[in-house]
C-alpha positions as CSV (number, residue, x, y, z in Angstrom):
1,M,-121.5,57.8,-13.1
2,K,-118.3,57.3,-11.0
3,N,-117.4,60.1,-8.5
4,I,-113.6,60.5,-8.2
5,I,-111.1,62.4,-6.1
6,I,-107.4,62.6,-7.0
7,V,-104.7,62.5,-4.3
8,G,-101.7,64.4,-5.7
9,S,-101.2,67.5,-7.8
10,G,-98.3,66.9,-10.2
11,W,-98.3,66.4,-13.9
12,R,-99.5,62.8,-13.6
13,A,-102.4,63.8,-11.4
14,F,-103.5,66.2,-14.1
15,F,-103.2,63.5,-16.6
16,Y,-106.0,61.7,-14.8
17,Y,-108.0,64.9,-14.4
18,R,-108.0,65.5,-18.2
19,V,-109.3,62.0,-18.9
20,I,-112.0,62.4,-16.2
21,K,-113.2,65.7,-17.6
22,A,-113.2,64.4,-21.1
23,L,-115.8,61.8,-20.2
24,P,-118.5,63.6,-18.2
25,E,-121.0,60.8,-19.0
26,K,-118.8,58.3,-17.1
27,F,-116.9,60.2,-14.5
28,N,-117.5,63.1,-12.1
29,F,-114.5,64.9,-10.7
30,L,-115.0,65.9,-7.0
31,A,-111.7,67.3,-5.8
32,M,-107.9,67.2,-5.8
33,L,-106.0,66.7,-2.6
34,T,-102.6,68.3,-2.1
35,R,-100.3,69.1,0.9
36,S,-99.6,72.7,0.3
37,E,-102.1,75.6,0.8
38,E,-100.2,77.6,-1.7
39,T,-100.4,74.9,-4.4
40,A,-104.1,74.4,-3.6
41,S,-104.9,78.1,-4.1
42,R,-102.8,78.4,-7.3
43,L,-104.3,75.3,-9.0
44,S,-107.8,76.2,-8.0
45,K,-107.4,79.6,-9.7
46,E,-105.5,78.2,-12.8
47,H,-107.9,75.4,-13.5
48,G,-111.1,76.5,-11.9
49,I,-111.4,73.2,-9.9
50,K,-111.7,72.2,-6.2
51,V,-108.3,71.7,-4.8
52,T,-108.0,71.2,-1.0
53,T,-105.5,70.2,1.7
54,S,-108.1,68.7,3.8
55,K,-108.3,64.9,3.8
56,E,-111.4,65.0,6.0
57,E,-113.2,67.2,3.4
58,C,-112.4,64.6,0.7
59,I,-113.7,61.8,2.8
60,K,-117.0,63.6,3.3
61,L,-117.4,63.8,-0.5
62,S,-117.8,59.9,-0.4
63,P,-115.9,59.2,-3.6
64,D,-116.5,55.9,-5.5
65,L,-112.8,55.9,-6.5
66,V,-109.7,57.5,-5.1
67,V,-106.9,58.0,-7.6
68,V,-103.5,58.1,-5.9
69,A,-101.0,59.9,-8.1
70,S,-98.6,61.2,-5.5
71,S,-94.8,60.8,-5.5
72,K,-93.2,57.4,-5.8
73,S,-91.8,57.6,-2.3
74,N,-95.1,57.8,-0.6
75,I,-97.6,56.3,-3.1
76,V,-97.8,52.9,-1.4
77,E,-98.4,54.4,2.0
78,T,-101.1,56.8,0.6
79,A,-102.9,54.0,-1.4
80,M,-103.0,51.8,1.7
81,E,-104.3,54.7,3.8
82,W,-107.3,55.3,1.6
83,A,-108.0,51.6,1.0
84,G,-107.9,51.1,4.8
85,L,-110.7,53.6,5.0
86,G,-112.8,51.5,2.8
87,F,-112.4,53.3,-0.5
88,E,-111.7,51.7,-3.9
89,V,-108.2,52.9,-5.0
90,L,-106.5,53.2,-8.3
91,M,-102.8,53.9,-7.6
92,E,-100.1,55.0,-10.0
93,T,-97.1,52.8,-10.8
94,P,-94.8,51.5,-9.4
95,A,-96.3,49.3,-6.6
96,G,-93.3,50.2,-4.4
97,I,-89.7,51.1,-4.8
98,N,-88.1,48.9,-2.1
99,E,-88.6,45.6,-0.3
100,E,-90.2,47.4,2.7
101,Q,-92.9,48.8,0.5
102,F,-93.4,45.6,-1.4
103,S,-93.9,43.6,1.8
104,A,-96.3,46.2,3.2
105,L,-98.5,46.0,0.1
106,I,-98.4,42.2,-0.1
107,D,-99.4,41.8,3.6
108,F,-102.0,44.6,3.5
109,P,-105.4,43.1,4.5
110,F,-107.3,45.4,2.2
111,K,-105.1,45.1,-0.9
112,D,-108.0,43.8,-3.0
113,K,-109.4,47.3,-2.9
114,I,-106.4,48.6,-4.8
115,Q,-105.7,48.3,-8.5
116,V,-102.5,49.5,-10.1
117,A,-102.7,51.7,-13.3
118,E,-100.4,50.0,-15.7
119,Q,-101.6,51.7,-18.9
120,Y,-99.3,50.0,-21.4
121,H,-101.4,46.8,-21.3
122,R,-104.3,48.8,-22.7
123,Y,-102.4,50.3,-25.7
124,P,-104.6,49.6,-28.8
125,R,-101.9,47.7,-30.7
126,F,-101.0,45.5,-27.8
127,Q,-104.7,44.7,-27.2
128,A,-105.0,43.6,-30.8
129,M,-101.7,41.6,-30.7
130,K,-102.8,39.8,-27.5
131,K,-106.2,38.8,-29.0
132,L,-104.4,37.1,-31.9
133,L,-101.8,35.5,-29.6
134,D,-104.5,34.2,-27.3
135,R,-105.9,32.3,-30.3
136,H,-102.6,30.6,-30.7
137,I,-102.1,32.0,-34.2
138,I,-98.4,31.5,-33.8
139,G,-98.8,28.4,-31.5
140,D,-97.2,28.1,-28.1
141,L,-95.1,31.1,-27.2
142,I,-91.4,30.3,-26.8
143,D,-89.2,33.4,-26.8
144,M,-89.7,37.1,-26.7
145,Y,-87.6,40.2,-27.5
146,F,-89.0,43.2,-25.8
147,S,-87.7,46.7,-26.3
148,F,-90.5,49.2,-25.6
149,C,-90.8,50.5,-22.0
150,H,-88.6,50.5,-18.9
151,D,-88.2,48.5,-15.7
152,Y,-91.5,47.5,-14.0
153,H,-93.5,48.7,-17.0
154,G,-91.4,46.3,-19.2
155,V,-91.8,43.4,-16.8
156,S,-95.5,43.9,-16.7
157,M,-95.7,43.7,-20.5
158,I,-93.6,40.5,-20.5
159,R,-96.2,39.1,-18.1
160,F,-99.1,40.4,-20.3
161,F,-97.8,38.6,-23.3
162,M,-95.9,35.6,-22.0
163,G,-97.9,34.7,-18.9
164,D,-97.0,33.8,-15.3
165,L,-93.6,34.9,-13.9
166,K,-93.5,33.0,-10.7
167,N,-90.6,30.8,-11.8
168,V,-88.7,33.4,-13.7
169,K,-84.9,33.6,-13.3
170,I,-82.5,36.3,-14.4
171,I,-79.8,34.6,-16.6
172,S,-77.8,37.8,-17.1
173,S,-78.3,41.5,-16.8
174,V,-76.0,44.4,-17.9
175,S,-76.3,48.1,-18.0
176,Y,-74.0,50.6,-19.6
177,P,-74.0,54.3,-20.7
178,F,-73.9,55.4,-24.3
179,K,-74.3,58.6,-26.1
180,M,-76.9,59.3,-28.8
181,L,-78.3,62.4,-30.5
182,E,-81.2,63.8,-28.5
183,T,-84.1,64.4,-30.9
184,G,-87.0,64.8,-28.5
185,A,-88.4,65.1,-25.0
186,R,-91.9,65.4,-23.4
187,A,-92.2,68.9,-24.8
188,G,-91.8,67.7,-28.4
189,I,-89.1,67.4,-31.1
190,T,-85.8,69.1,-30.7
191,Y,-83.3,70.0,-33.4
192,A,-80.5,71.2,-31.2
193,G,-78.2,68.4,-32.3
194,D,-76.8,67.6,-28.8
195,L,-75.3,64.3,-27.9
196,K,-76.8,63.1,-24.6
197,E,-75.9,60.2,-22.4
198,Y,-78.4,57.4,-21.8
199,K,-78.4,54.1,-19.9
200,R,-79.1,50.9,-21.8
201,N,-80.1,47.7,-20.0
202,I,-80.1,44.2,-21.5
203,T,-81.5,41.4,-19.4
204,I,-82.1,37.8,-20.3
205,L,-84.9,36.1,-18.4
206,E,-85.7,32.4,-18.2
207,L,-89.4,32.0,-17.8
208,E,-89.1,28.2,-17.6
209,K,-87.0,25.6,-19.3
210,N,-86.5,26.5,-23.0
211,R,-88.6,29.7,-22.7
212,H,-86.8,33.0,-22.6
213,V,-87.2,36.8,-22.9
214,I,-84.6,39.4,-23.9
215,Y,-85.4,42.8,-22.3
216,D,-83.6,45.6,-24.0
217,F,-84.3,49.2,-23.1
218,S,-82.6,52.6,-23.1
219,G,-84.2,55.9,-22.0
220,V,-83.8,57.5,-25.4
221,Q,-86.6,55.3,-26.8
222,Y,-89.4,57.3,-25.2
223,H,-88.7,60.5,-27.2
224,T,-86.7,59.9,-30.3
225,E,-86.9,60.3,-34.0
226,I,-84.0,58.0,-34.8
227,K,-84.3,54.8,-32.7
228,S,-87.1,52.3,-32.9
229,S,-88.8,50.2,-30.3
230,R,-89.6,46.5,-31.0
231,V,-91.7,43.7,-29.8
232,S,-91.0,40.2,-31.2
233,I,-92.5,36.9,-30.1
234,Q,-91.5,33.5,-31.4
235,G,-94.1,30.7,-31.3
236,N,-93.8,27.1,-32.4
237,L,-96.1,27.8,-35.3
238,G,-94.9,31.2,-36.3
239,E,-93.6,34.7,-35.3
240,M,-95.0,38.1,-34.3
241,L,-92.6,40.9,-35.3
242,D,-94.2,44.1,-34.2
243,D,-97.4,44.4,-36.2
244,R,-96.6,41.5,-38.6
245,F,-97.6,37.9,-38.0
246,S,-96.1,35.1,-40.0
247,Y,-97.5,31.7,-39.2
248,A,-98.6,28.2,-40.2
249,R,-102.3,27.9,-40.6
250,E,-103.8,24.4,-40.5
251,I,-105.7,23.7,-43.7
252,A,-109.4,23.0,-43.3
253,K,-110.8,19.8,-44.7
254,G,-111.6,20.1,-48.4
255,E,-109.8,23.5,-48.7
256,K,-108.0,23.9,-52.0
257,L,-104.5,25.3,-52.3
258,D,-103.3,27.6,-55.0
259,S,-101.1,26.3,-57.8
260,K,-98.1,27.9,-59.5
261,D,-96.8,27.4,-63.0
262,V,-93.2,26.4,-62.8
263,D,-90.7,26.0,-65.6
264,S,-90.0,22.2,-65.7
265,K,-86.4,22.9,-66.9
266,E,-85.6,24.2,-63.4
267,L,-86.4,20.9,-61.8
268,D,-85.5,17.3,-62.5
269,S,-88.2,15.7,-64.6
270,K,-88.4,12.8,-62.2
271,E,-89.5,15.1,-59.4
272,L,-92.5,16.4,-61.4
273,D,-95.6,14.7,-62.7
274,S,-96.6,17.9,-64.5
275,K,-95.7,21.5,-65.0
276,K,-98.2,22.4,-62.3
277,V,-96.6,22.3,-58.8
278,K,-98.7,22.8,-55.7
279,Y,-97.2,24.8,-52.9
280,S,-98.5,26.1,-49.6
281,L,-96.2,29.1,-49.2
282,S,-97.9,32.4,-49.0
283,S,-95.8,35.5,-48.4
284,S,-93.7,33.8,-45.7
285,I,-90.5,35.4,-44.6
286,S,-88.3,32.6,-45.7
287,S,-89.8,32.3,-49.2
288,G,-89.6,36.0,-49.6
289,A,-85.9,36.0,-48.7
290,I,-85.0,33.0,-50.9
291,G,-87.3,33.9,-53.8
292,K,-90.7,32.1,-53.8
293,D,-90.4,31.2,-57.5
294,S,-87.4,29.0,-56.8
295,L,-89.3,26.8,-54.2
296,Y,-91.5,23.8,-54.9
297,D,-93.7,21.6,-52.8
298,Y,-92.0,18.4,-51.7
299,S,-95.0,17.3,-49.5
300,P,-96.4,13.8,-50.3
301,E,-99.4,14.1,-52.6
302,G,-102.5,14.9,-50.7
303,K,-100.7,15.5,-47.4
304,H,-100.9,19.3,-47.3
305,K,-101.6,20.1,-43.6
306,F,-100.5,23.8,-43.4
307,S,-100.7,27.0,-45.3
308,Y,-97.9,29.4,-44.5
309,E,-99.2,32.9,-44.3
310,S,-98.1,36.4,-43.3
311,D,-100.0,39.7,-42.7
312,N,-100.0,42.9,-40.8
313,L,-102.3,44.6,-38.3
314,V,-104.2,47.3,-40.1
315,Y,-104.9,50.7,-38.4
316,H,-108.1,52.6,-39.4
317,Y,-108.2,56.4,-38.8
318,D,-111.0,59.0,-39.1
319,D,-110.7,62.4,-40.8
320,N,-109.2,63.8,-37.5
321,K,-106.5,61.2,-37.6
322,D,-107.8,59.6,-34.5
323,L,-107.5,55.8,-34.4
324,V,-110.9,54.2,-34.9
325,S,-110.1,50.5,-35.0
326,I,-107.5,47.8,-35.6
327,S,-108.1,44.8,-37.8
328,F,-106.3,41.7,-39.1
329,K,-107.3,40.1,-42.4
330,G,-110.5,42.1,-42.4
331,E,-111.5,41.1,-38.8
332,E,-111.9,43.9,-36.3
333,L,-109.8,43.2,-33.2
334,W,-110.0,46.5,-31.3
335,T,-112.3,49.5,-31.4
336,N,-112.0,52.9,-29.9
337,D,-114.5,53.5,-27.1
338,Y,-113.4,57.1,-26.7
339,L,-113.2,58.3,-30.3
340,S,-114.8,61.7,-29.7
341,C,-112.2,62.5,-27.0
342,G,-109.1,62.3,-29.2
343,F,-107.2,60.3,-26.6
344,N,-103.6,59.1,-27.1
345,N,-102.5,55.6,-26.2
346,D,-101.8,56.5,-22.5
347,E,-105.1,58.3,-22.1
348,I,-107.0,55.3,-23.5
349,G,-105.3,53.1,-21.0
350,I,-106.0,55.3,-18.1
351,A,-109.7,55.6,-19.2
352,D,-110.0,51.8,-19.2
353,F,-108.6,51.7,-15.6
354,L,-110.8,54.5,-14.4
355,S,-113.9,52.7,-15.7
356,G,-112.9,49.4,-14.3
357,K,-112.5,47.8,-17.7
358,A,-108.8,47.1,-17.0
359,K,-107.4,45.2,-14.0
360,Y,-103.8,44.9,-12.6
361,S,-103.6,43.5,-9.1
362,V,-101.3,44.5,-6.3
363,D,-99.8,41.0,-6.2
364,Q,-98.9,41.1,-9.9
365,A,-97.7,44.7,-9.7
366,V,-95.4,44.0,-6.7
367,E,-94.0,40.8,-8.3
368,D,-93.2,42.8,-11.5
369,A,-91.6,45.7,-9.6
370,R,-89.6,43.3,-7.5
371,L,-88.2,41.6,-10.5
372,A,-87.4,44.9,-12.2
373,N,-85.4,46.0,-9.1
374,E,-83.1,43.1,-9.7
375,F,-82.0,44.3,-13.2
376,A,-78.5,45.7,-13.4
C-alpha cells in the first residue's frame, strides 16, 4: 500500500486522485495541498476529501509518494522542494519551461528522487509496438514519421521508440496557422460546424547520420473526428505503419514455403521448370499493390532465406468494451492490469507511474523538453 499526497488542485491533480481512489488495494490517498483556503474548503465539501493549505500538515502525514501536479510555472520548484525534504516525487510534465528551470533540475542533488509522469509511453498500443520493435521484427530502425502528440510529449515518444537523443540535430522546423473544422474538445464531440485556427509544426530531426524523424503535429489532433494521427517507423527489414507490421522473416532451417500454381503462358518457358512456382511473398505491401498473382520467385533454387509477411496488432475487449489485451499473430503482447477500473489510456499510464512500474528520469525529461523548446 502506497500512501500518497497530491500537491495541486486543478483538473490534472484530480486526474491522479481518480486513479488513486480506483485502486484502494494499491494506493491510499492522504491529502491534497492547495494554496487557497477558499479552494480547500470548496473541494473538501464537493469531494469529501482532505484538502489543506498546510504544507507542514502534509509532511506530518509521512507520504510514500508526493505527486506534484501544480501549474507549469512552478512545478519544477515545487518538485525540488519536496524531493529536498527526502520524499519520493512524481511530477507532472513538462520538466521545465525555460533554461533556468532545466539547469536547476539537472544540477539538483536529489533529482534521483524525482520521476516525471510521461504517460504516453505507457499507452497499451505503444507498449505492444515497442515489444515487437525491441525484437527487431523490422530490423534496425532507420526513419520515423511521428504525428500523435505535441512538443515535449512528442520528443519523449521519439526517444521511446528510436533511442538515445544525445546527438540529435534539428535539420528544419516550421510552424504555420491553418483553419480546420472543429469537431471536438475535452468535453466531447461538437457539431457546431465552426472553422477554428490551429498551429501546425513540422520538424525534421537527424538522430545520427542516415537516421531521421519527421515530427508533424497540430493541436486539432487531440480532439477531432476528421483528422487522423499516425506513427510510422522504417527499419532495414520492414516497416511499422500504425498497428500494421510488414517485414522480412528469416526462414528457419527445414521450413517449407508455400507454392502457387501459375499459368505457364504468363512466363517464358525457359524461366520455369514446371507450372509450380515457389514464392516467399505473403501479403506484403508491394505484392498487394502490384498484384501477387503477377509475381514469381526469381531466387536461386534452394536459396530462400526470407519470408515476407504482414499482420496487424489485434485488440481484445470484454463485454464492457474495456481493452483486455493486445496480441500479434496469436501472441499476447500486453495485458490490462487494471481491467476492473475501466481506465482509459492516460489513466493506465498514470497508474503505472504511481505504482513505480513506469520510469522516466529527470535527465531524459529535461533533454526532451529542451529539444522541444527549439522547435519553431
